[in-house]
N, C-alpha and C positions, 0 to 999 in steps of 0.2 A: 466535635463542633456542636452536636446536638445537646451534649451535657451543658456546655457553656451557655447555649441559647436557652435551655430550660431554667438555668439559674438566673439569667438576666430577666426572663419573663416573670419568675416568682419574686424576684427582688422588686420589679416594677409593680406587681400586684400588691406586695407588702406596703410599698410607698403610697400607692393610691388608697388602699384600705385605711392606712394610718392617717392619711390626710383627711379622709371622710370622717373618721372618728374624732380627730382633734378639733374639727370644725364644730363639734357638738359640745365641747367642754370649755371650761375656763382654765387654760393651761397654767396660769400663775397660781391659781388656787390649788390645782392638783399638785404642783411642785411643792407648795407649802405643806400640804397634807403629807406628802412623802417625807419631807425634811423633818416634820414633827412626829413621825411615827414612833411607836413604842419599841425601843431597842430590844427589850426583853423578848417580846414575841418574834422579833426578827431573828435573834440568835436561836430561839427555841425552834423556829421554822427550819433554820439551817441544820440543826442537829437532827430534826425529823427527816429531812431530805437525805441526809447521810445514812440514817438507819434504813430508810426506804431503799436506797441504792444497795446497801449491804444485803438486804433481804431479796431484792431482785436478782442480784448476782448469785445468791445461794439457790434461788429457785432455778435459775439457768444451770447452775452446777449440778443439781439433782437430775435435770433432764439430760444434760450432756453425758453424765456417768451412766445413765440408763440406755441411751441410744448409741453412743459412739466410743468414748474413751475415758480414761481416768485422768482428766485434766485437773490440776490442783486448783483449789478455791481461790488462791491469790491471783491466778491468771484470769479466772472468770470475773473476779472483782475489778481488776484493773481495766479490763476491756469494757465491762458494763459502766464503770465510773466515767471513763473517757467518752463512751457513747452517749451518756446522759448529757454531758457538756455539749457534744456535737448537735444534739437535738435542738439546741437554742439557735443554731446557725445554719440549719439545713431545712428543707421543705418538710412540713409536718413534724411528726415525732418519730420518723422511721430512720433518721440519720444514725441513731445508735445501733439499730439492727444492721445497717450497712457496715458500720465499723466492726461489729462483732463478726460478721461473715468474713470480712477482709482479713482480720488478724488471726482468727482461728484457722481459716483455710491456708493462710501463709505458713502457719506453724505446724499443722497437723496433716495427716494423710487421708483420713476418712472424710473427704470433703462434703459429699452429699449428705451423709448422716449428720455431720456437724452443722451444715446449713439448715437441715431439717430441725435441729435442736433450737436454732434461733427462731424459726417460724413457729414451732410448737410453743416456745416460751412466750412469743408475742400473742398467740392465740389464747394461751392460758391466762395471760394478763388481762386480755379483753374479756375473757369468760368471768373472771372474778369481779371485774368492774360491773359487768352486766348483772351478776348475781347480787352484788351489794345494792345496786339500784333497784332491783326487783324486791329485795327485802325491805329497803327503806320506803318503797312506794306504798306499802301497806300502812305506814304511819300517817300518810297524808291523803289516802285514797278517799276518805269521807269528808275531806275539807273541800267545799264547793269551789274555792278559789284555785286549788291546785290539783283537782282530780284529773285534769288534762295531762299533767306531768306524770302522774302515776301510770296513766294509760301509755304514754310514750316509753317509759322505762320497762313496763311489762312487755310491750311489743318488741323492744330490743332484746330482752331476755329470751322470749319464746322464739323469736327469729333465729337467734344464735343456737338455741337448742335444736331447732328444726334442721338447720344446716348441718350440725354435727351428726344428728340422727341419720339424715340422708346420706352423708358421706360414708359413715361406717356401717350402714345397713346392708347386709350381704345380699338380700333379695333384690333390693333396688339396684345395687351395683351389677348384679348378674341378669337384670331384666333387659328387655329389648331396648328400652330407652338408654339404659346404662351402657350397653354395648355400642350404641350409636355415638354416645358422648366419647367413649374410649377411642374411637376412630379418629377423632379430631383433636386429640391431646397432642400438643407439640412436645418435643424432647422426651419421647416415651421412656427411654432408659432412665433418665434422671428422675422423671416423675414417679416411676414405679419404685425406684430406690427410696425416694422420699416417702412414698406410700407405705413401704415396708417399715420405715422408721416410725411413722405415726401409729401403725398397728402395734408395733412393739411397745410404744409408750402407752397406748390404750390398755394393753394387757399387763402393764407393770404393777398394777394394784397399789400396794402401799406407797411406792415412790410417787405415783401420780397424786394420790390423796394428800401426801405430805407436801408436795410441791404446791398443790392448790391451797392448802392451809397457810403456807408461807406467803403465797401470793395475796390471800385475803388480808392478812395483817399488813403487808406492804402497801396495798392499795388504800387501806384505811389510813395509813400514815400520810399518804399523798393528799388525801382529802383533809386530813388534819392540818396539812401545810396551807391549804386554801383557807381553812378556818382561822389559822394563826395570822394569815395575811389580813383577814378581816379584823381580827382582834388588835393587830398592830395599829390599825386606823380607828379603833373604837367603833366599828360598825356593829350596832346592836341589832339591826334588822335581820341579819343572816344567822339563822339557827343551824346547828350542826345537822339536824335531821333533814332540813331542806337541802343542804349541801350534799348529803348522801344521795339525794335523788337527782340533783342537777349535775353533779360531778361526772357520773358515767357518760352523760350526753356531751358535756364539755370536753372530756378527754377523748371521746371518739371523734368529735368534729375536728379538734386540733390535731389529731393524728393524720388527718387527710392532708397530703402535700399540696396545699393551695398556695401558701406563701412561705418565705423563709422564717423559720422559728415560729410559725403561726402568728406573725406580727399582723395586727389589724384584725385577724380572725378571732383571736382570744379576747381582745378588747370588745369587739362587737358582741360576742357571746355573753360576756360579763354584763354589758349594757342590757341585753335582752332578758336573761334569766334573773339577774339580781334586781332588775327594775320592778319585777312582779312583787317583791317584798318591800319596796320602798327605798331601795338604795339608789341614790342619785348617780347620774353619769360621771360626775367629778370623782365621787368616791369609788365607783366601779373601775374607772380608769386608773386611779391611784392604787387600788387593790391589785390590778393587773401588773403594775410596775413593781410593787412590793413582792408579789409572787415571783416575778422574773428575777429580781435582785436576790431573793432567797435561793432559788435554784442555781443561778450562775455563781453566786458566792460559795455555795456548797460544792460546786463541781470544778471550779477553776484550778484547784490543786491537782486535778487529774492530768493537766498538761505534762506533768513530770513523767507520766506513763510513756510519753513519746520518747523519752530518753532512757527508759528502762526496758531492757530486753525481756520479751515474754517467752521464756523457755520452760519447757516441761522438765520437772526435776524427777 
């Protein structure tokens, strides 16, 4: 009952947010912009998303083999592919993670370690997004119009580094404060099994570095998809360097389960960030539609995964 209620609430939030956004645009003009978009960049974006999904599934494949079991790459690809489609119809962008947890646990025995691989994969993805934003922030740091954005991306990066440092620091974990925190941890057995899995990944060395490198390329491709969405509408104001800075913030905000498929949230963010470089609200909304079309078109074939058994060979 709670699950149904949560879905209803998030659908309602999506409808309200979308209504507020549509009130600020000329819908007829937006639809004309979408209808007249450059098909070349549309198909290029679809191919980019497919490559992004392939690399994401390979990143997870590396982590799974390190933590849990020798699951074939075709299994991790199928689950990741279907999960990416589910992200468009579930709160935030965590629907794909839920799909991965469900299918892997259903098929395999090492449930906690495999669930840990999903969490670790999500964290690694966020880490690479934050890293890309930090690197890109130096390109615009001395631009008085956008130095505020470089500050935001640096804060996100250093905050992430701080959390990771605190979590894995042995002295902090064994300190008085650390022992107090441990007393209030729910599901202690499951937590410590997950903790052991994260420690194993931390000391995996080459595998972790390789997974991080794969993730960097994958996230760059997703930012390229945003750029192609802009090129499809001939939006000249959006430079790739600017997208490198705002994309980490956009991806992080849309990952929060506020509404179904981040409907209304994504459009509002596009209004806010792209407006700083002169992109009108009509073009920002049209770009959001093009981006959704690209992702959904690239992932719709994944529904065939529902009819294909995911068995370990």
